[in-house]
N, C-alpha and C positions, 0 to 999 in steps of 0.2 A: 389348247392347241400346242403349247410348248412341248409336251411329251412326244408328239409326232415329229416335230421339227428336231428335237433333241436326238431321237432315235435315228432319224435320217442323217443328221450331222455326225453321230457316233460311227455309223457304218461307213460313211464317206471318209471320215478322218482316218479310220483304221486302214481302209483301202489305199488312201492317198499316201500314207506314211509307210506302206509296204510291210505292215506288221501282220503276223498270223492272226486269223486264218486266211488273210488276203495277201500273203507274201509271194505271190506268183512271179513277179518280175525278178525276184532274187533267189528264192528257194534256198535259204541259207544253209540248210543241212545237206543239200545235194550238190553244192557248187564244186566244180573241179577246175574252174578257171575264173579269171576276173580279179577285181581289186580285193575281194574278200579273202582270197587265198594267195595272191601274188605279192601283196604288200604285207609288211609287218612293222612292228614298232610304232613310231609316232605317226607315220603315214596311215597305217591301218586304224589307229585311234581317231584320226581326223574324220574318216568316213563314219565311224560309229558315233562320234560326237555330233556330226551333222544330222544323223538319223534321230538321235535322242533330243537334239535341239528342236527338230521338227515336231516331235511328240510334245515337248513342252509348249511350243507355240500353239498347236491345235488345242491342247488342254487349257491354255490361258484364254483363248478365244471362246471355248465352250463355257468356261467359268464366268466370263464376262457376260455372255449372251443368255445363258440358260440357268446358271447356278447362283445368281445373285451377286456375282463379283466379290467385292471386298466386304459385303455386309454379312452379318451372322444370319443363321436361319430364322425366318419370321422376324425381321428387324422391326417391323411396325407394330408387333403385338406386344402390349405392355406387360402382360402377365408372364411372358417368357423372357423377361429381362435377366432372370437368373442364368441364362446362357452366357451372359457376359463374364461369369466366373469360370466358364469352361476352359479358356486358354491357360490361365495360371494353374488351375487344378490339374490339367492334363500334363503340363510341364513338370509339376511336382510329382505326379504319378510316374512319369518316365524317369525322372531323377531317382526316385525311390527304387524303381526296378533295377536301374543300373548299379545302385549301391548294394542291393541284395545279390546281384549276379557277379559283382566284382570278385569276392573271395573264391568263387567257383571256377575262375578262369585258370587255364593251365600254366601260364607264364606271368612273370611279374610285369612285363610291359603291357599285356592285355589288362591286367588288374588296374594299373595306373591309368590306362586309357578309359576304362569304364568309369573310374572315379572322376576323371576329367570331364567326361560327358555328363555325369551326374551334376558336377559343379556348374557346368554351362546351363543345364536345364533349370537348376535352382535360380541362377542369375536371370534367365529369361522369365521365369515365373515371377520374380520380384518386379521386373520391368513391366510385365503384362498386368500385374496387380495394382501398380501405382495409379493408373487412371480411374480404377474402380474404388480404391480405398481413399485416395487423396481428398475428394469432395466430402466424404463422410468425416474425415478428421478435421479438415479446414475448409469451410464452405467458400471462402474467398478464392480458392483454387478451382472452382467449378468450371469456369470458362476455359482456363488453360488445360484442364483435364479433358475437356471435350475435344480440343484440337489434338492433344496427345493420344487420346483414345481412338480417334478416327484413323490415325496413321498406324499406330502399333497393332491394334486389334484388327484393323482392315488388312494389314499385311499378313497377319496370322491366318485369318479365315481364307484369304485368297490362296496362300500357299497350301493350306490344308485341302481345299477343294481341288486345286491342281494335282496334288499328290493322290487324292482319291480317284481322279479321272485317269491318271497314269496307272494306278493300281488296277482299274477296270480294264485298261489295255492289256496288262500282264495277265489278269485273270482269264480274259477271253483267249489269249494266246495259249495258256496252259490247258484250257478246257476243250476248245472246239477243234475239230480236224480241219485240214487245209481244204479250201474250196477249189474245184476245178475252174478253168477259165470260163467255160460255158455257163457254169453255175453262177459265177460272179456277174457275167453279163446279163443273165436272166434276172438275178436279184436287182440289178440296177435298172434295166429297161422295163421289165414286167411288173416290178413291185415298187421300188423306191421313187422313180420318176413320176408315175401316176399318183402315188400317195403324196408326193411333194406338191404336185399341181393342185390337187384337191385341198391340201392344207393352205396353200397360198390363196385360193378362192375363198376358203372359210375365214381366213384372216381379214380379207377385204370385206366380207359380209359383216364381220364383227366390228371393224372400224367404221363402216357406214352406219350400222345400228347404234354404235356409241355416239356418233356425231349428230345424226339427224333424228334418231328416236330416243336418245338419252338412256339407252340401256347399258348398264355397266354391271360389273361384278358377277354375281351368280346367274343373272339372266343370260348374259353372254355365254357363260360356261354351260348352262343347260341347253342353250340353243345350238351351240357349235360342236360340243363334245360327242353327242350321239351321231352326228353326221360323219365326224372323223372316225368313230368306231365302226360305223357301217362300211365306210370305205376300206378300213383295215381288214375287216372280216371278209369283204368281197374279194380283196386282193389275195388273201390267204386261200379262199375257196378256189379261185382261178388257178393258183399255183398247184393246189392239191389235185385239181381236175387234170391239169396238164401232165403232172407226174404220173397219175393213174393211167392216162391214155398212152403214155410212153411205155408202160410196163405190160400193156395188154398183149396177148399172144399174137393177135392178128396184125399188130403194128410192129412186130419184131422184124429186125433186118435179117434176111437170110444169110447164113454163114457161107464163107468161101471154103469149099472142101480142098481146094488146091493151095491154100495159103499154108506156109510153113509154120 
C-alpha cells in the first residue's frame, strides 16, 4: 500500500510547492509582474529560499513516512549489513573524483576548492568509518559505537534520501510539460482523491486483518496489493475513456466564424 500513498504524496507535494509541471500559480518563465520580477537582491533571494525550504520540508516528511527515515535500506536484513560500508566508501569515491578533476580546472582558485572538497570528503569518510571499524579493532567500544553509528549513519542516510527526493523534483521539472489548470483539477478530483480513498479503506482492512485474524507480512501484501492495482487500472481506464470521448468528432464544440 505504501507505493500508492507515496505516489499520491509525491504529486500533491509537487503541486503544493508550485514546482513544474504544476507551477500554474506562478508560471515562472512567463511572469511580467510580481515579486519574481519586481524584487532583486536579498529580497528576491528570500522568496526563493522560502520555496526551496518548502521543498526540503516535504522531502523530509516523505523520507520519514515512506523511505525509512534515517535507517539504511533493508535495515532488518542481516545479510545486507555490508551496506553499512556504503557511506564511507561513497565519500572516498567523491573525494577521489575531486582530486582527479582538480588539475583540469581552469583557475587556481577552482583547483584549491576542489582539493578542499576532497579533503572534507576524506574527513567525513573517516568519521563514517569509525563506528564500523572501532568494534572490530577494540570490542569494548561496541556499545559506544552503536550510539555513534545511529547518529552519524542515520544523518547520512536521511540526507541522502532527502537529496534523492529533491532530485526527483528536478527530474520531473526538466522532463514533463506544464499541466493546464483543468488537467490538474481532473488529476486531483478524478484520479488522486478516489485512489486515496480506496487506499485508506485497504489500509483499514489490513489493520483489521492484522489485529483480529493475525495476518501479517506477505499475507497482507497478497491480499491488498491486487485490490490497489485494480483500482489504479480502473482509474486509468476511466481517464482514457474521458479523453477519447472529448476527441470524438460528434462531441466537438462548433467554431465561431465571427471570432477574430
